[in-house]
N, C-alpha and C positions, 0 to 999 in steps of 0.2 A: 797134686800140685800146688806150689806154694808161691803166691804173689808177694813180690817184693817191689817197694818203691824204685829201688835203684836199677829195676829191669826196664826202665821206660825205653822205648826208641830214641836213639838219639837225636831224632828231628824234634824230638819235645823236649830236649834237655840241651843242647847246645846253644849256648847264648850267642856265637858269633852268628850262627842263622839268624836268630831272632832279630839281631842287631842290624840285620840287612832289610829287614822288610817292616820294621817297627821304628817310628821317628827317636832321635835320641832324647828327646823331652821325657817323651812316655817310657824309655828304657829307664832314664833315671829315675823316674817316679817307681817303677817297679823294683828295681835294684833297693830303694830308700825304704819300701814298703817291706820288702823281703827282711832288710837287715834288722828292722827295728820289729818284726813280728816274733812273738813268741814262740819257742819250738811246741811242737805238737806234743799232747801228752800221751800219744801214741808211738811216738819215735820208738823204733826200736822193736816193735809190734809187728810179725809175720803172719797172714791168714794161711791156715793150713785149709785148703778148699776140698780135700779128701773126704771128709765125711757129708758133704754137700755136694759134690758131684754130680749126682742125678738131678735133684733139685736145680742147680744151674743151667745143667741143660734145657730142662723143661720150663724154667722161667725166660730163658734167652730164647728159647722157641715161640713163647706167647708173646714174648715183646717184638718179634720180628712179624709175628703174624698181626698185631694191631697197631706197630710203629707209623705205617705209612698213612694208614685211616686218622688214627689219633693228630697226627703231625700235621695235615692237610687240612681237616677242619671241615672237610667235604662230606661227612657223614650226616645223613637226615636227622639223626637223634644223637648228637654227640654224646650227652650225659647218658645217656641208655649205652651208646657203646662202652663209654669210660666205666661205667658199673660192673659191665659185662667182663671187660678187661681185667678189673680190680679181681673179681670172683675168680677168673681163670688163674690170675698170679696166685691167688690164696691155694688154688686146689693143685697147681703146680709145685707149690712148697714154699712161696716167697715167706710165710712166716718161721719155717723151721731154718732157712737160711740167715733170718733176722736174729732168731734164738741161738743158731750154733756161733755167728758171729760174737753174739754178746758174750756166749759163754766161754771162747777163746779169749776175749779181751778181758773179762772178769780173772779168769785164770792167770793171764798176762800179768795183770796188776798186782796178784797177789802175790806172786813171785817176784816182784819188782818194786815193791815197797814204794809206790808213787807218793 
């Protein structure tokens, strides 16, 4: 599976929908910031998730397991829970995901003389 920014749902990218719910002064500020922003140094990069498919599935499951408890702050020992969460992420392959993404970015940059 390849993730590409142009495949975002229309609801997230259609400016006419945004203009209906966001005041015009805010929209003008958003447009100005976007027009003045420097292009991303990763523009054109597309992540290939195939090499990390299993790890992404496992990390997603760990996040699902802990999300509610961590977001609510209702845990008796929130720092202990957070440390447990971090250890499970690492065990699920979080580090491998980061390494693979960085490898792909490095490879892409080498071929695109940035």
